[in-house]
C-alpha positions in Angstrom: 13.2 216.2 -0.8 9.6 217.3 -1.3 6.9 215.2 0.3 5.0 213.2 -2.3 1.2 213.8 -2.5 -1.6 212.2 -4.4 -3.6 214.2 -7.0 -5.4 217.0 -5.2 -9.2 216.5 -5.1 -11.1 219.7 -5.6 -12.7 219.2 -2.1 -9.2 219.4 -0.6 -8.4 222.8 -2.1 -7.8 225.4 0.5 -9.7 228.7 -0.2 -7.3 231.2 -1.7 -7.7 233.7 1.1 -6.5 231.1 3.6 -4.0 229.4 1.2 -2.2 232.7 0.7 -1.6 233.5 4.4 1.9 232.0 4.4 3.7 229.4 2.3 7.2 228.1 1.8 8.8 229.1 -1.4 11.6 226.6 -1.6 9.8 223.6 -3.1 10.1 221.5 0.1 6.5 221.7 1.5 3.7 220.0 -0.2 -0.1 220.7 0.1 -0.4 217.6 2.2 2.1 219.0 4.6 0.1 222.2 4.7 -3.1 220.4 5.4 -1.5 218.4 8.2 -0.2 221.6 9.7 -3.5 223.4 9.3 -5.2 220.5 11.1 -2.7 220.7 14.0 -3.2 224.4 14.3 -7.0 224.0 14.3 -9.7 225.5 12.2 -10.2 228.3 14.7 -6.7 229.6 14.4 -6.8 229.6 10.6 -10.2 231.3 10.6 -8.9 234.0 12.9 -6.0 234.6 10.7 -8.1 234.7 7.5 -10.7 237.0 9.0 -8.3 239.4 10.7 -9.1 243.0 9.8 -5.7 244.5 10.8 -2.8 244.8 8.4 -0.2 243.1 10.4 1.3 240.0 8.8 0.0 236.7 10.2 2.4 234.5 12.1 3.9 231.8 9.8 2.5 228.3 9.9 4.8 225.9 11.7 6.0 223.3 9.2 9.1 221.3 8.3 11.7 222.7 6.0 10.2 226.2 5.9 13.1 228.3 4.6 11.3 231.5 3.7 7.8 232.7 3.4 6.5 235.3 1.0 3.0 236.3 -0.2 1.7 234.4 -3.1 0.4 236.2 -6.1 -3.3 235.9 -6.7 -4.8 233.6 -9.3 -6.0 236.7 -11.2 -2.5 238.2 -11.3 -0.9 234.9 -12.4 -3.4 234.2 -15.1 -3.7 237.8 -16.6 -0.1 238.8 -16.9 1.8 236.4 -19.1 4.5 236.2 -21.7 3.3 233.7 -24.4 4.6 234.9 -27.8 2.8 232.0 -29.6 -0.3 234.1 -29.0 0.8 237.7 -28.7 3.5 239.9 -27.3 0.9 241.7 -25.3 1.0 240.3 -21.7 -2.5 241.4 -20.9 -3.9 240.0 -24.1 -2.7 236.4 -23.8 -5.7 235.2 -21.7 -8.2 236.4 -24.2 -6.5 234.9 -27.2 -5.7 231.6 -25.5 -9.2 231.1 -24.1 -10.3 228.6 -26.8 -6.9 226.9 -27.3 -7.5 223.1 -27.7 -5.5 221.0 -25.2 -7.4 217.7 -25.6 -6.4 215.2 -27.0 -2.7 215.9 -26.1 0.4 213.7 -26.4 4.0 214.2 -25.3 6.7 212.2 -27.1 9.8 211.4 -25.1 12.5 210.0 -27.3 16.1 210.3 -28.4 19.0 208.8 -26.4 16.8 206.6 -24.2 16.3 202.9 -23.9 12.5 203.1 -23.6 11.1 205.9 -25.8 7.4 206.5 -25.1 4.5 208.7 -26.1 2.3 209.7 -23.2 -1.2 211.1 -23.3 -1.6 213.9 -20.8 -4.0 211.6 -18.9 -1.2 209.0 -18.6 1.2 211.6 -17.1 -1.4 212.7 -14.6 -2.1 209.1 -13.4 1.4 207.7 -13.6 3.3 210.4 -11.8 2.0 211.6 -8.4 1.1 215.3 -8.5 2.6 217.5 -5.9 2.5 221.1 -5.0 5.5 223.3 -5.5 5.4 227.0 -4.5 8.2 228.7 -6.4 9.4 232.2 -7.3 9.1 233.0 -11.0 11.6 235.7 -12.2 11.2 237.0 -15.7 14.3 238.2 -17.6 12.4 241.5 -18.1 12.8 242.3 -14.4 9.4 241.3 -12.9 8.5 238.4 -10.7 5.7 236.4 -9.0 5.3 233.7 -6.5 3.2 230.8 -7.9 1.7 227.6 -6.4 2.2 225.0 -9.1 1.0 221.5 -9.2 3.1 218.9 -11.1 5.7 216.3 -10.8 9.5 216.1 -11.1 10.8 216.0 -14.6 13.4 213.5 -13.4 10.7 210.9 -12.7 9.6 211.0 -16.3 13.2 210.8 -17.6 14.0 207.9 -15.3 10.9 206.1 -16.8 12.4 206.2 -20.3 15.9 205.3 -19.1 18.5 207.8 -20.5 21.5 206.3 -22.2 25.0 207.2 -21.1 25.5 209.3 -24.1 22.6 211.6 -23.2 24.0 214.9 -21.9 21.1 217.4 -22.6 17.4 217.5 -22.8 15.6 219.4 -25.7 12.0 220.5 -25.3 9.7 221.6 -28.1 6.3 223.3 -27.8 3.3 222.7 -30.1 3.2 224.5 -33.5 -0.4 225.4 -34.2 -0.6 228.7 -36.0 -4.3 228.3 -36.7 -4.8 228.5 -32.9 -1.8 230.5 -32.0 -1.8 233.8 -34.0 1.7 234.8 -32.8 3.1 231.8 -34.6 2.2 233.4 -37.9 5.0 235.8 -37.4 8.0 234.9 -39.6 10.4 236.8 -37.3 10.5 234.0 -34.7 12.0 230.5 -35.2 8.9 228.5 -34.5 8.3 226.1 -32.8 9.6 227.3 -29.5 12.5 225.2 -28.3 14.4 225.1 -25.0 17.1 222.9 -23.4 18.6 221.9 -20.1 21.8 220.0 -19.2 20.8 216.6 -18.1 21.8 217.2 -14.5 19.7 220.3 -14.4 16.7 218.4 -15.8 17.1 215.7 -13.2 17.3 218.1 -10.3 14.4 217.7 -8.0 13.4 221.3 -8.2 12.7 221.0 -11.9 9.1 220.0 -12.6 6.6 219.5 -15.3 3.7 221.6 -14.2 0.1 220.5 -14.8 -1.8 223.1 -12.8 -1.7 226.0 -10.4 -3.7 227.0 -7.3 -5.1 223.4 -7.2 -6.7 223.9 -10.6 -5.8 222.5 -14.1 -3.3 224.6 -15.8 -4.9 227.6 -17.5 -4.3 227.9 -21.3 -2.5 231.2 -20.9 0.0 229.7 -18.4 1.0 226.7 -20.6 -1.8 224.1 -20.5 -1.7 221.2 -20.4 2.0 220.8 -19.6 4.8 223.3 -19.0 8.3 223.2 -17.7 9.2 225.0 -14.5 12.9 225.6 -13.6 12.7 228.1 -10.7 16.3 229.2 -10.6 16.3 230.2 -14.2 14.6 233.2 -16.0 11.0 232.4 -16.9 11.5 232.1 -20.6 13.4 228.8 -20.0 10.1 227.3 -18.7 8.4 226.7 -22.1 4.7 226.0 -22.4 2.4 223.5 -24.2 5.1 220.8 -24.5 4.8 218.1 -27.1 8.3 216.8 -27.4 11.1 215.9 -25.0 14.3 214.6 -26.6 17.5 213.5 -24.9 20.5 214.4 -27.0 24.3 214.4 -26.8 25.0 218.0 -27.8 23.7 221.3 -26.4 20.5 222.0 -28.3 19.5 225.3 -29.9 17.0 227.3 -28.0 14.4 229.9 -29.0 15.8 233.1 -27.5 19.5 232.1 -27.8 18.9 231.6 -31.5 17.3 235.1 -31.8 19.8 237.0 -29.7 22.7 234.9 -28.3 24.4 238.0 -26.9 21.3 238.7 -24.7 20.0 235.2 -23.8 22.5 232.6 -22.9 21.8 228.9 -22.9 21.9 228.6 -19.1 19.9 231.8 -18.3 20.3 231.4 -14.5 19.0 234.3 -12.5 22.0 236.3 -11.6 21.8 239.8 -10.2 25.5 240.4 -10.9 25.2 239.9 -14.7 23.1 242.6 -16.3 21.0 242.1 -19.5 22.7 244.2 -22.2 19.8 246.6 -22.0 18.9 246.7 -18.3 20.2 245.8 -14.8 19.1 242.5 -13.2 20.1 243.6 -9.7 16.5 244.3 -8.7 13.0 243.2 -9.7 9.4 244.3 -9.5 7.1 241.8 -7.8 3.7 242.0 -9.5 1.2 243.4 -7.0 3.8 245.4 -5.0 5.1 248.9 -5.3 8.7 249.6 -5.5 11.4 247.0 -6.3 13.2 244.3 -4.4 16.7 242.9 -4.7 17.1 240.0 -7.1 18.4 236.8 -5.4 21.2 234.7 -6.8 19.7 231.7 -8.6 16.3 233.3 -7.7 16.9 232.3 -4.1 17.7 228.7 -4.8 21.5 228.9 -4.5 21.7 226.5 -1.6 20.0 223.8 -3.7 21.6 224.4 -7.2 24.8 226.3 -7.0 26.8 223.1 -7.0 25.7 222.4 -10.5 27.8 225.3 -11.7 31.0 224.8 -9.7 34.1 225.8 -11.7 32.0 227.7 -14.3 32.4 231.4 -15.0 28.8 232.5 -14.7 29.6 235.9 -16.3 30.6 234.0 -19.4 28.3 230.9 -19.2 25.3 233.0 -18.5 
């Protein structure tokens, strides 16, 4: 289980060039763990690693539950290469168009098959649920990937707060519809607003988070400010942005891409190198910032944590 941490004060944020030396990817190592480890190693060791001029990879920080370490993508890469069709289909144009998107005031309605439906202001979510760091791989269905240090909190904590009823089997998410601010929503081709869904056990899994920031900073508009879903073992389009509604329902909900092309984008959309997209292979991926390609990992590398959720299912059919 990830170690809980309080909201990260800006004074605690590790400079990016140190932060990116080595980090765990599996969601089991919080920023507080990192800071404790850094203190144990001593400032001199960290400074030496940060200032080294050779190209050898620094030794990994010793820390509990470190499963694998990979280089983080830079803040610039993460915030300037985005899929966000509400603004544009041009990945490199999202940041410019989203620059003035208004995210305050902001409310999230949580309702449906729950005993205690509530509407939260974003400030309520930040104060009520302790923010933690989760460093996850992000794998896009298009075949590219990143490693991103998110801040946020487990979705399960929010769902427990509203008390799901026994009849609740799925969670439906809905993004804001604001065509006056989001020019992409003026397109009649897409079924706005953007909707997504998870099975309730997927939503309650500890790896599933509602993200409120990245690299220790508030979530940039182009990455889904002020609140986005992150489900690291699924293709990135499942992690919808700018959430305003979370509804617990009995039946599998419709989703944005499954509605548009059900033969290409299944409800589950788990990362699976053995199931190709109808128009390209999913066996390899291109990590942004790297040359060449790397092998795609089953469940994006989180099989040990999540494979049990799909026991008895044919993942070539329930894709």
